[in-house]
KOLLO-718034 format. One line per 8 residues: number of its first residue (from 1); their letters; for each residue x, y, z of N, C-alpha, C. Coordinates in steps of 0.1 Angstrom, whole numbers. Each point is the difference from the previous one (the first is absolute). Layout:
// residues N
NUM = a = X,Y,Z,X,Y,Z,X,Y,Z ~ ...
This chain:
// residues 84
1 = mvnnivgl = 892,1116,814,0,-16,9,6,2,8 ~ 11,7,8,1,5,12,-11,1,9 ~ -7,8,-7,-11,7,13,-7,-10,2 ~ -7,-11,-10,-6,-12,6,5,-4,10 ~ 17,-10,1,4,-3,3,1,7,20 ~ 2,11,-6,1,5,14,-10,-1,10 ~ -15,3,-10,-11,4,2,-7,-17,9 ~ 7,-10,-6,-5,-10,3,11,-7,17
9 = kiaegrek = 8,6,-1,9,-1,9,-11,1,11 ~ -5,17,2,-6,8,10,-12,-7,6 ~ -8,-4,-10,-8,-6,3,5,-14,6 ~ 6,-6,-5,2,-15,8,6,5,11 ~ 7,7,3,5,3,12,-11,5,13 ~ -7,8,-9,-18,6,8,-3,-11,6 ~ -3,-10,-10,-10,-9,0,3,-14,10 ~ 12,0,0,10,-9,9,-8,4,17
17 = lgmtqkql = 3,15,1,-6,4,12,-12,-3,1 ~ -8,1,-9,-17,2,1,-2,12,6 ~ 7,12,-8,-3,9,3,-8,9,-15 ~ -11,9,-4,-6,6,-7,11,10,-7 ~ -7,4,-10,8,13,-8,-2,12,9 ~ -9,4,7,-2,13,7,7,-6,10 ~ 1,-11,10,8,-3,9,16,6,2 ~ 4,-7,-17,14,3,-6,1,17,5
25 = aklifisp = -11,4,-9,1,18,-4,4,8,12 ~ -11,-5,10,5,4,11,9,-2,8 ~ 9,-9,1,12,-4,7,10,8,-5 ~ 1,5,-15,8,9,-11,-4,16,1 ~ -11,2,7,-6,15,-6,1,1,-11 ~ -11,-6,-14,0,3,-10,-19,-5,-1 ~ -6,0,-13,-9,1,-2,-2,-18,-7 ~ -12,-4,4,1,-15,-6,1,-1,-13
33 = qavskwer = -7,12,-6,-1,-6,-15,13,3,-8 ~ 13,6,7,12,-1,-3,8,-17,-2 ~ -6,-5,18,4,-12,-3,-6,-9,-8 ~ -14,3,-7,-3,-7,-9,2,-2,-13 ~ 9,15,0,8,5,-17,13,-10,2 ~ 7,-1,10,11,-7,3,-2,-15,-9 ~ -11,-4,11,-6,-16,-1,-2,-5,-11 ~ -8,6,-11,-2,5,-15,12,1,-6
41 = geslpnif = 8,7,7,9,4,-16,2,10,-2 ~ -7,8,6,-2,15,-9,9,8,1 ~ 6,-1,15,15,12,4,3,-9,10 ~ 12,2,-1,10,-1,14,1,10,12 ~ 1,-10,10,4,8,10,12,6,3 ~ 8,12,1,11,8,2,8,-12,10 ~ 15,1,-2,9,-9,7,-5,0,12 ~ -7,15,10,5,-2,12,-15,-1,4
49 = mlgrigsi = -10,-5,-10,-14,-4,4,3,-14,5 ~ 9,-7,-15,3,-14,1,10,-4,10 ~ 5,10,9,2,-3,11,-4,-3,12 ~ -11,8,2,-10,0,12,-10,-15,-3 ~ -2,-2,-13,-10,-13,-8,7,-10,8 ~ 15,-1,-6,7,-14,4,3,-1,15 ~ 2,13,8,0,-1,15,-14,-8,4 ~ -9,6,-1,-19,-11,4,0,-11,-6
57 = igntdiny = 5,-2,-10,1,-18,-6,11,-11,8 ~ 11,7,2,10,-5,4,9,-4,-9 ~ 2,7,-12,10,-2,-12,6,16,0 ~ 8,2,-3,9,16,-1,8,-4,-12 ~ 4,-10,-6,6,-8,-12,-2,12,-12 ~ 1,4,-7,-5,8,-10,-3,-13,-13 ~ 11,-9,2,-1,-12,-9,-14,-9,2 ~ -6,2,7,-7,-7,4,-15,6,-6
65 = flgklpck = 0,14,-3,-14,7,-3,5,-4,-16 ~ 12,-4,-4,1,3,-15,-1,-17,-7 ~ -3,-8,11,-1,-14,-6,12,-5,0 ~ 10,3,5,16,-6,0,2,-9,10 ~ 5,-10,0,9,-7,12,11,4,5 ~ 6,0,12,11,10,2,11,-15,-3 ~ 11,6,0,14,-7,-4,3,-9,10 ~ 3,-11,-4,0,-11,9,20,-1,-4
73 = cspngcnc = 4,-3,11,18,4,1,3,-15,7 ~ 9,-8,-1,5,-10,8,15,1,-2 ~ 10,-12,8,13,7,-3,6,-3,-15 ~ -6,-7,-8,-5,-1,-22,3,6,-1 ~ -9,15,3,-3,9,-9,-17,5,5 ~ 1,8,-14,-17,3,7,-10,0,-14 ~ -7,-5,5,-16,0,-9,-6,11,-1 ~ -1,11,-7,-6,13,-2,-10,0,-13
81 = eqrr = -3,-10,-2,-14,-3,-17,-7,6,10 ~ -4,8,-8,-18,7,9,-6,-8,-10 ~ -12,-2,11,-10,-11,-11,-12,6,9 ~ -11,-1,-5,-12,4,5,-11,-14,4
């Protein structure tokens, strides 16, 4: 299940930039087939590769890739409910 969420977020970020899998792969020095496997949920990038991908798509928060919303805090307390 986590693989699918991570893959969907990678695809979503890549598509927002109008980038192909091949273009993303070239930027992070990996094969287009690896990007395709990630996006299909067949495998996961390692944490370092996820950082590179995040830098490219503009979101380096690991929670983004897990489909979780960041914690919202106010003077009245925090609402750290993790939703998708």
